[in-house]
C-alpha positions in Angstrom: 9.3 8.9 21.9 10.5 11.6 19.6 9.2 14.9 21.0 9.9 16.8 17.7 7.0 15.0 16.1 4.6 14.9 19.1 1.9 17.4 19.9 2.1 18.0 23.6 -1.2 19.7 23.6 -3.1 16.6 22.4 -3.5 13.3 24.2 -0.6 11.0 23.7 -3.0 8.0 23.6 -6.6 7.2 24.6 -9.1 4.4 24.3 -12.9 4.3 24.0 -15.2 1.3 23.7 -18.1 0.6 21.4 -16.7 2.3 18.2 -17.7 -0.8 16.2 -20.6 -3.2 17.1 -19.9 -6.9 17.6 -21.5 -7.6 14.2 -19.3 -5.1 12.5 -16.2 -6.6 14.2 -17.2 -10.1 13.0 -17.8 -8.6 9.5 -14.2 -7.3 9.3 -12.8 -10.6 10.5 -14.8 -12.4 7.8 -13.5 -9.9 5.3 -9.9 -10.7 6.3 -10.5 -14.4 6.0 -12.1 -14.0 2.6 -9.2 -11.8 1.4 -5.7 -12.5 0.3 -3.5 -11.8 3.4 0.2 -11.3 3.0 3.1 -10.7 5.4 3.1 -7.1 6.7 6.3 -5.2 5.8 8.4 -2.8 7.8 10.3 0.2 6.7 14.0 -0.7 6.1 16.9 1.5 5.1 16.3 0.8 1.4 12.5 0.8 1.4 9.8 -1.6 2.6 10.6 -5.2 3.3 9.8 -8.3 5.4 11.8 -9.0 8.6 9.9 -11.6 10.7 12.3 -11.0 13.6 10.6 -7.6 14.0 7.2 -8.0 12.5 5.5 -11.3 11.7 1.8 -10.6 11.4 -0.3 -10.6 8.2 -2.5 -8.0 6.7 -5.0 -7.1 4.0 -5.6 -3.6 2.9 -7.9 -1.5 0.7 -8.7 2.1 0.0 -12.1 3.6 0.9 -12.3 7.2 1.9 -15.9 7.1 2.9 -15.4 4.0 5.1 -12.3 5.6 6.8 -14.3 8.8 7.5 -17.2 6.8 8.8 -14.9 5.1 11.2 -13.5 8.5 12.4 -17.0 9.8 12.8 -17.9 6.7 14.9 -14.9 7.4 17.1 -15.9 11.1 17.4 -19.4 10.1 18.6 -18.1 7.6 21.1 -15.6 10.1 22.5 -18.4 12.7 22.8 -20.6 10.2 24.7 -17.6 9.9 27.1 -17.3 13.7 27.5 -14.0 13.6 25.4 -13.1 15.1 22.1 -11.2 14.1 19.0 -8.1 16.3 18.6 -9.3 18.9 16.1 -5.7 20.1 15.4 -2.3 18.5 15.5 0.8 20.7 15.6 -1.3 23.6 14.2 -2.9 21.6 11.3 -6.6 21.0 11.2 -8.1 17.5 11.2 -9.0 16.4 7.6 -10.4 12.9 8.3 -9.4 9.3 8.1 -6.6 7.9 5.9 -8.4 6.1 3.1 -5.9 3.2 3.4 -7.6 0.7 5.7 -5.8 -2.4 6.9 -6.8 -5.5 8.9 -4.0 -7.2 10.8 -4.1 -10.9 11.9 -1.8 -12.2 14.6 -1.5 -15.9 15.2 0.3 -17.5 18.1 3.9 -16.2 18.3 3.2 -13.4 15.9 4.0 -9.8 16.9 5.2 -6.4 15.8 8.2 -5.3 17.9 8.8 -1.9 19.3 8.5 0.8 16.7 7.1 4.2 15.7 4.4 4.5 13.0 5.4 6.3 9.8 3.8 9.5 8.7 2.1 9.2 5.4 2.1 12.3 3.1 -1.0 13.0 0.9 -1.7 15.9 -1.5 2.0 16.5 -2.0 2.7 16.8 1.7 -0.1 19.2 2.4 -1.9 16.5 4.4 -0.1 14.1 6.9 -1.1 11.1 8.9 -0.3 12.0 12.6 -2.3 9.7 14.8 -2.9 5.9 14.6 -6.4 4.5 15.0 -6.6 0.8 15.9 -9.9 -0.9 16.5 -9.7 -4.3 18.2 -12.0 -6.8 16.5 -11.9 -9.7 19.0 -10.6 -10.7 22.4 -10.7 -14.5 22.3 -6.9 -14.8 22.5 -4.2 -14.5 25.1 -1.2 -12.2 24.9 -1.3 -9.7 22.1 -1.6 -6.5 24.2 -0.5 -3.2 22.8 2.3 -1.8 24.9 3.8 1.7 25.2 7.2 1.0 27.0 8.1 4.7 27.6 4.8 5.4 29.2 4.5 2.1 31.1 1.1 1.6 29.6 -0.4 -1.6 28.3 -3.8 -1.8 26.5 -5.8 -5.0 26.2 -8.2 -5.8 23.4 -12.0 -5.7 23.6 -14.2 -6.1 20.5 -15.0 -2.6 19.2 -12.5 -0.8 21.5 -10.6 1.9 19.7 -7.0 2.9 20.6 -5.9 6.3 19.3 -2.3 7.4 19.7 0.3 9.7 18.2 2.4 8.1 15.5 5.7 8.9 17.2 5.0 7.1 20.5 7.1 3.9 20.7 4.8 1.0 20.9 4.6 -2.7 20.2 2.0 -5.4 19.5 3.1 -8.1 22.0 3.2 -11.7 20.8 -0.1 -13.6 20.8 0.2 -16.7 23.0 -3.1 -18.5 22.2 -5.8 -17.9 19.7 -5.9 -15.3 16.9 -6.0 -11.5 17.2 -7.6 -9.2 14.6 -7.4 -5.4 14.5 -8.6 -2.8 12.0 -6.1 0.1 11.4 -6.2 3.5 9.8 -4.8 6.9 10.7 -6.1 10.4 11.4 -5.0 12.9 8.7 -4.2 16.6 9.5 -3.2 19.5 7.4 0.5 20.2 7.6 1.1 23.4 9.6 3.1 26.3 8.3 5.2 26.5 11.4 
């Protein structure tokens, strides 16, 4: 992990179940299958590119600010029901909402995303930054495919509607799927850039 980009006052990671209903999960899987999936890129020294030795899953993506914010609100409500809260600030910057860029990832047998950090996205000329990753698992009828945080010795298993929220700069990996097909919905939490 890279402590310079972490907020040690916020949870490093957390999960909560029931953020999406089974019907909503199925709807997102159907949306993926009706879409035009393409290989998911990684950040290389000279920009984005494909390197299947590191990342071999596929994705579709679209922009919808209201859908992203509704997902964040569903997360907030589920956390509240579990007597937990969504981090209202990150490194001094206030929560803005969800990243309008929504993605669905599909992992077939053998597909994975090796150990990496997530990249901060800058919006509004750098005044707003993505700081936390929000993954919602859409199914669990597969084997393998866990999300692993090697530095924390934490492994998270999928359950339909389970949200995994974590700070971008935590090293993590999507382990290879062994059998079946894994689907996840992904966006980020956006925060104001702090002045410090």
